[in-house]
N, C-alpha and C positions, 0 to 999 in steps of 0.2 A: 504494500500500500504506500502511495506517495506520502512523503513527510511534509506536513504543512509548515510554512514559515511561522516562527515564534513571534507572537505579538504581546508578550508579557511586558510589564512595566520596564522603563529604561534602567532604573537602578538595579532591579533584579537581573536584567540582562547583563549589565556591567559586571555584576558579581560572577555570572556564568562565564563571561569572557575571561576574567581574571583566573578563575579556577580551571577552565578548560584549556587555555593556551599552552601551559607546560605539557599537557598530555599530547596535544596536537603536534608540538615540536618534537617530542620523543618519537611519535609515530613517523613523522616526516623523516627524521634522521635514519630510520630503519630502511627507507626505500630510496632516498635520494639525498644529495647534498643540499642542505638548507642554505638558500641564497638570501640571507636576510638583508633588508634595506637598512639604510643608516638609522642611527638611534633616534633621529628626528621624525621617522615615519611611523605614525601611530594613530590612525583613525580611518573611519569609513561611516557611511550611512548604515545604521543597524536596524532602522525601522522606518519605512519598508526596506528590507535587507538588500544591499547591493549584490550584484551577481556573484562575485567571488566570496564575499562574506557569507551569503546564503548557502553556497556550496560547502564552505568550511563548517558552518553551523550544523548543517544536516548530515554531513558525511566525513568531517575531519577525523573522527575517531574510528571510522568504518570505511575508509576510502577504497579498500580492496574488495568490498562486497560486490559481487557480480550483479546483484539485483539493481544497483544504481544504473546500469546500462538501460534497463527498461523503465525504472521508476523516475529517473532524473537524467535523461540522456545528455542534456547539455552540460551538466556538471560532470558526467562521466567523460565526455569528450574533453572538457577542460583539464581534468585530472590526467588523462592520457597525454595531452599535449604538453603540460608542464605543471606538476603538482605545486611548484612554488607560487603559482597564481593564487592558490588558496592559502598556503602557509604564510604568505606575505599579503594577506587580504588588507592589511592596514598600511600598505606602502605604495598605493597607486597614485603617484604624483609626478609632476614635472617641476623643475626649478627655473627661475629666470624668465618666466613668461611675461611679467610686467603688465598683467591684465589683458594682454592681447590674445585671448583664448581662442577665438576663431582663426586667427592667423597661425597659432602654434599647433593646433590639433586639426589634422586633415579630416574631411568627410570620410565616413566609413571606419574611422579609428577613434571615435569619441569615447567608447567604453574602455579602451586600453590606454587612454591619455597619449594618443599618437604613438602607440607601440613603445612606450617608455621601458626602460631597463632592458634594452636589446630585444624587445618583443615578448617579454615574459608574460604579459597580460593579453596577448593577441587573440587568444581563444574567446575572450569576452566580447569581441566585436562580431562573432559569428551569429548570423540570423538563426532563429530556431525557437522552439517552445521552451524557453527558460521558465522555471518554476516561478509563479507569481505570488505576491502577497495580496490578499483581498483587503481592499480599503473602502470605506464609505466615501461619499462625495466631499466630505470635510473631515480632515484628519490631521494629526501632528507628525511631522517628520522629525526623526531623532538622529543626530550624528554623534557618535561616541569618539572622543579624543582622549585616549588613556595617557598620552604624554602632556596633556593640558597646554597645548600651544596657543589656544585662543583662536579667534577668527576675525579677520577684517570684515568678512561678509560671507554669506551663502547666496549663490545664485541658483535658483531652482527653475527648471524647465519641465514641460511635459510634451510628449509627442503629440502632433496634431491629429485630429480625427482623419481616418483614412490611411494613416501610416501603419504598416503591418510589420512588426519586428520579427515575425517568424520567417519572412522572406527577404528582408532588406536590412543591410547594416545601417546604423543610425548616421544621419547627416545633419548639419546645422539647419538646413532648410526644412527638416522634419520636425523642428522644435518650435514651441512658443514659450516665451519667458513668462513665468508666473510671478516671480518676485525677486528682489534683491534686498537682503536684510541689512541691518546695521551691524556694528561690531558686537562681539561676544567676549566676556571676560574668560579667564582660564579656569573654567569650572569642570571641563571634561565632558559635559553634555550640552549640546547646542540644539535647540528645538525651534521649530517654526510651524505655524499653522498653514495648511494647504487646502485650498478650496477649488473644486472641479465641478462647478454647477453644470448640470445637463449632460455630463459625460458618463459613459458606461463602457464596460468591456476592457480588453487588454490594452495597455499603454506602457510607455517607458517614462519613468521619472528620472531626470538628469540633474545631478547636483554638482556644482563647483564649490568647493570649500577653499577659500583663500586663507591659509594659515597666517598667524600674526608674527611668528618668531622670525621669519625670513620670507623671501619671495618664493613660496612653495604652494603650488596649486594642485588640489586633488580633484579627479574627474570620476564620477561615480554613477553607474547605471543601475537603477532599481526597476524590476519588472512588477507591474501592479495590475490587479483586476479591479476596476473601478465599479463601485456599487455592489460589491460582494458577490459578483456573478461567478460562474464556473465555466470551464470549457473542457472538451474531451481530453482524457489522458492519452498517453502513447500506447496504452494497452488496447488491442482490438476488442470490441464488444461481442464478436462472434468468431468462430473458427474460420480460418481462410479456406477457400474452396479447394485449394491444392495444398496438401500437407508438405511442408518443407522436407526435402530429402537430406539436407545437411543441417544438423543442429549447431548453433553457434557455441563456441567454447565458453567456459565461464571466466577465463582470463585471457588477455592478449597473449599472443605467442611469445612476445618478448617485452619485458618491462623497459621503459626508456632508461638508458645508461648514461645519457648526457643531455644537455639542453637540446631540444628539438630544433631542427632547421625549419625555416619558413617554407611553406609549400609554394608552388607557382602561383603567381597572382593573375595570370592570364593563360589563354590557350586551352580552356576546356573544350572537349569534343562535343559537338551537337549533331545529332542524327534525327532526321524526321522519321516518324513511324505512325501512320494513321493520323489521328486528330490531336497529337501531342508531340512535344519535343522534350529532350532531356539533355542536361549537361552534367559532366562529372569532372571534379578537380580534386587535387590533393591539398588539404589545408595545413597539415603538419606531418612530420616524419620523425622517426627515431630508428636506431639500429634494429632491424628485424621487423619493422612494422610502420604503419602510417594510418592517418585518418582521411577518409574520402567523403566528399559531399556530393550528393546527387540532387539536382533541382529538376522537377517535372513541371512543365508548363502546358496548359491546355491551349488549343488553337482558337479559331474564331467562333467555336461553338462549345457549349458545356460538354463534359464527359462524365460518365457514371463510374468508370474505373479505368485503371491503367496498369501497365507493367513495363519494367525497364530491364533490358538485357545489358549487363555490364561486362565489357571485354577487357582483358589485360589485368584483372585483379583476382586475387585469392582472398575471398571475404571470410573472416572468422566471426565477426559480430556485426549486428545491425540494429538500428533504432529508427522508429518512424515508419516501419514497414515489416514485411516478412520475406524470408529468403528461401528459394528453392534452387539449388545449384548456383548458377550465376544470375538468376532472374529475381528481381526485386518486385514484390507486389505491395499494394498499399495496405495500411491499417484501415480499420473501419471508418475512422474519423477523417482520413485525408484521401479517400477513394474518389469522391465526387468533387470535381473542380468546375467552377464557372469559366466562361470564356476568358482566356488570358490569365486565369489564376494559376498559382504555383503551389507546389508542395515540396517539402524538403525531407530527405532521408540521409542519414549518416551511417558510415560503416567503418570498421577497422579491417585493414588489409594486412596480410602477412607478406613478409619479404620486402623487396624494393619495388616501388610502383613503376610500371612500364608505361607504354602509351595507352592510356585508358580511353575507352569508348563507351558511349551510352546510347542505346537505341530504344525509343519509346513506342509502345503500341497501346491503343485505346479501343 
């Protein structure tokens, strides 16, 4: 069962952070070298949880649990790409921006602070069904600053109606500014009221925290479900019509032994097939494995279902669909697509990626 984001009081949550952080660090040291940010890096939006803080909160002490791949696939992909994204949940910042945030952070890289720290947080830019925090139309945002740096201001944005974070990386043009706060003293908890009248459904809350101790700017994406709504999980509600002949393994064939390299940023293969098209690309790699992303797009008419034949890949795990051999079929919730609409499927491939192809049929 999917773990719901914690919406307990901020003081109680702060105590949880203080108690749980040593455990998470010990776990992290068992699987990878902990790449800690500088001592000045200590904060994030904790309610509604930022993407990497939420992954750490739900899975930090259980990050090798294979159930994460199905229950929380975006967190699973982030852990596979670089566990330090979560162990350093409080270090997502850039220095020396001088308030020129839009000039410093390129479109498509807002959730990673422009791929700061050599791309450590790059997985946070990936479109997909990140676990959301349910919020009413009026709520309080809480930023936890355990180092008590203070804040010159918080700038809080929300994604515009019509923006779909499951299919598109966040750009500045997708955001509308809600508010810019005044200064906060060094109390360690900075809160501000958020009002989203008339809004409902999935959105991204984007917070910039300008720390007071030096020119250090934090860039934090929180996925929210406005109005307390729900949306389908990644689990299909019925059995697929074709039983997969290859069961995914419970663990990747190879744990990352070093910092992953960045996947190609262009050149995905697109093949027409009936009333849909598909692209496939590699988003991150490590010795012995990689993460692949498939995007299926309907043509000029709606489709009721689809399948994608992936060539050049040995797939060991998948989320957002079902696998039979090298053919990906949709889950129940992403089978039907409107004209021009898209669905995302992620997978873990074994070995070194070759020339990947994707052929879609509907």
